[in-house]
N, C-alpha and C positions, 0 to 999 in steps of 0.2 A: 510566352512563358507560362507553364502550368503553375497555378497557384499552389503555394506551400500548404501543408497540413498543420504547420505550427502557427498558433494564434498570433504570437508576437511578431512574426515575419510578414503578416498580412496588413493591407490597408483596410479602412473601414468599409469600403465598397466590396472588397473581396470577402470579408467576414460576412457581410450581408448576403452575398451569393451563397455561401455555405449554409446560412440559416434557411434560405429558400429551398435547399436540398434536404432539409430536415436532418442535418448532420448530428451525430452523437458528439458530445464534447467530453473528452477525457481530461480529468483534473488530477494529476498526481499529487499526493500529500505525503510528505516525508517528515524529517526532523533534523535539528542540529543539536546533537546530544552526544555524550561520551559513549564510546564503544571500546572500553577497556584501554589498555596501554599499547595495543598493536594496531588499532583501526582509527581512522580519522572521524571527527565529529560529523562529517558530511555523509557518513555511511548510508543511513536510511534514505536520505534524499537522492543520493547518487544512484542507489540500486533501483528505487521506484521510478526515477526519471528515465533510466536506461530501459527498463522493462516497458514503460509506457511508450517511449519513443519508438522502440522497435516493434511493439505490438500494433501501434497506430500505423506505422509505415507498412506493415504487412496487411492490415485490415483495409486500408484506404484503397487498395487495388480493386476491391469489390463493394466497399461500403462507404458512404459519406461520413467522415469522422475527422474531427479537429483535436489537436493536442494543445491544451491550455498550459500556461506556465505553472511550474511546480510550486506548491505552497510548502515552504520549508520550515517555518517557525510554527510549532505545534504545542501539544500537551506533553511536557517532559519534566514536570515537577519532581517526579520520583528519581530523576538523575541529577538534581541540582547540587548534591554534595560534591560532585565531580566538576572541576573547572572546565569551561568551554560550552557547557549546556546552555541553550537558550530556550525559554519557554513562555507560553501564554497561560493564563488561567483557563480552566475549562469553559467558563462563561464567555470569555473574550474570544476564544478559539471558535466556539460554536457560532457566535454572532458574526465573526469575520468571515468564516467559510460560507455561512448562510448568505451573507450579503454578496459575496463573490458569485455564488450560484444564482442568486436573484438577478445580478447584473447580466449574467449570461442569458438567462431566460428573457430578460427585458429586450434583448437584441433579436429575439425570434426563435431561439433554440428551445427544444422541448425535452431533450434527453441528456442527462448529465450522469457521468460515471466518475465517482470519486474513488480513485484507485489508491488504496492506503498502503503505506510502506512502514508503518510504525505501530506496534501493539497498543501503545497508550492513546492512539487516535481512534481506536475501534468504536468504543462506546460514544464518544462525542460525535463522530461522523454519522452514526445511526440516528442521533438526534437531528443532525443537519438534514439528512435525507427526508425525514418526516416533516421538518419545518418547511422545506422547499415545497413539498406536496401541499401542506396546509396553506402556506402563504401565496400559492399560485392557484388555489381553488381547483386543484386537479389538472391545471394546464400543463404542468411539467411532471416528468418522471425522473426521479433521482435515485440511483442505486449506489451502494458503496460496499466494498469488500477489500480485505487485505489480499495482496496478490498470492500469498501462500495458500489461501483457501482453494485456489484453482489447481494446485499441483501436489496435493497430499500424496497421492499414489506414487507419482514419479519420485518425489523426495524420499519417501520411505524406501523405495527400491534402490536409490542411488546412494543414500547416506551411509557413512561408516560409523558414526557416533551412536551411542545408546540413547535411550529416552532421556530427554533433557539436554541433549548435546547441541541443540540448535535454538536455545532460548534467547540469548542476547550476546552478540559478538562471538558466537560459537562457530560451529562447522560451516553452516550455510552462508552466513554473512561474510565470513572470512574468505571462503572460496569464491564468492561473487566478486568481492573487491580484488582478489587475486586475478580473476578473469578480466576485470575491467581495467585495472591499472596496478600491476604488481608493486610498483614503486611506492604505493600508499600504505603497504602493509609492513609494519615493523616486526619482521620475523623473529628478531632476537628478543622481543618483548612478549611473545605469545605464551600464554599460560591458560590452563583449564581450571574450571570449577564445576565439578559434577558431584554435588552432595547427595547423600542418601536421605531422602525426606522421611521424617519419622512419623508421619501421619498418613492416613489414607484419603484425605479430602482435598489437599492442596499440593500442587506441584506446578511451578511455572514452566512455560515452554510451549512450543508448537506441538500439536498432535498428541498431547498427553491427556490423560483422563482425570482432569482436575474437577472436582465436584463443586467447588466454591471459588468465588473471586475474592481475593484478599487485597486490601489496600496496603501497599508497601513501598518503600524506597529501596533502591538497589543496595544501598549501604547497610540495610538490615541483614543482607545475606553475604555480600561479596566485597572483599577489600579492594580488588582491582577493577571492578565494574563489569566482569564477565560472568555469565551464567551459561555454561555449555562447554564444548570441547573443540576449540579451534585448532588443536594440534593435528587433527586428521584432515584438515582442509587442504585441497589442492586446486591449482588453476584449472586442471582438466575437469574436475567435478564441478567447479564453478561455472564453466562453459556449458556443462550439461544441465545444471540447475537453471541457468539463464535461458537456454533454448526452450526448456520445458515451460518456463513461466511466460515467455513471449508468445509461444504458440497457443497456450491455454487462454491467456488474456485476450489475444486477438480473436480467438474463436468466440469468446463471450461478447466482445464488442459487436461482432457480426450478428450474433443472436439478439442482443439488446436492441439493435437498430430496428428490428421487426416487432418489438414489443408494443402492445397497447394494453391498457387495463382490461379491455374486453376480450382479448385473446389469450390471457394468462390462465384461463380456466374454462371448463365446460359445465354447462348446467346439468344438474341431476337432482332427482327428487322434487320436493316442493310440498306445499300444503295440500293435504287431501281433502 
């Protein structure tokens, strides 16, 4: 029987064999937090897990890659006014994910890809990536990115909502959950919140030109926990978003497998 690419399905011997192949290890990182009145608290974890699973399944045909278990409890303090949200402090989250990463490196793996599915994890995961580099003295390479970083052009082409429409529990996430399991979407509870921001420096959301990062809680802006426009979401668009994300993330995995610090740049210039 061919060994699975799912970490938790394998024996210790089989995981050791993957390490000998210098496999990339993909670690999905999601959240358990409110997603307005129409989406379940598993939304971020469900979406990032599905994208990671399908991307690894695609990439493993040509590239040694393992899928680690999803880390679901994250940095979600800014959602805590809404029941159901579970969170860690930033310090605890950074320490926990760093130690998980170091455990993976301890078993002989050198390349970790922390695939992020929640905006609040972005800055902490950047710290984790650097910590793993520091604490392994350069032995390991750790990269992190939100999956939406890989699909900006496709999403901008496919979306129906205006700027700010895919910030939180908006068009994109609603469409994705429709595509994955329509029964999880409370369609009678869907409402949109698309404010006209009165300043030119701050606007939350994906692919918007926000000049500053503002510390905030969702309750500072929205009564129902949504920032965006889920009213235009469809199952069909969700399937298109999902396909784009899977293909783009898989392509990055294949590229990352070839990375070394020495081949990320070319020498030029020098001291005369």
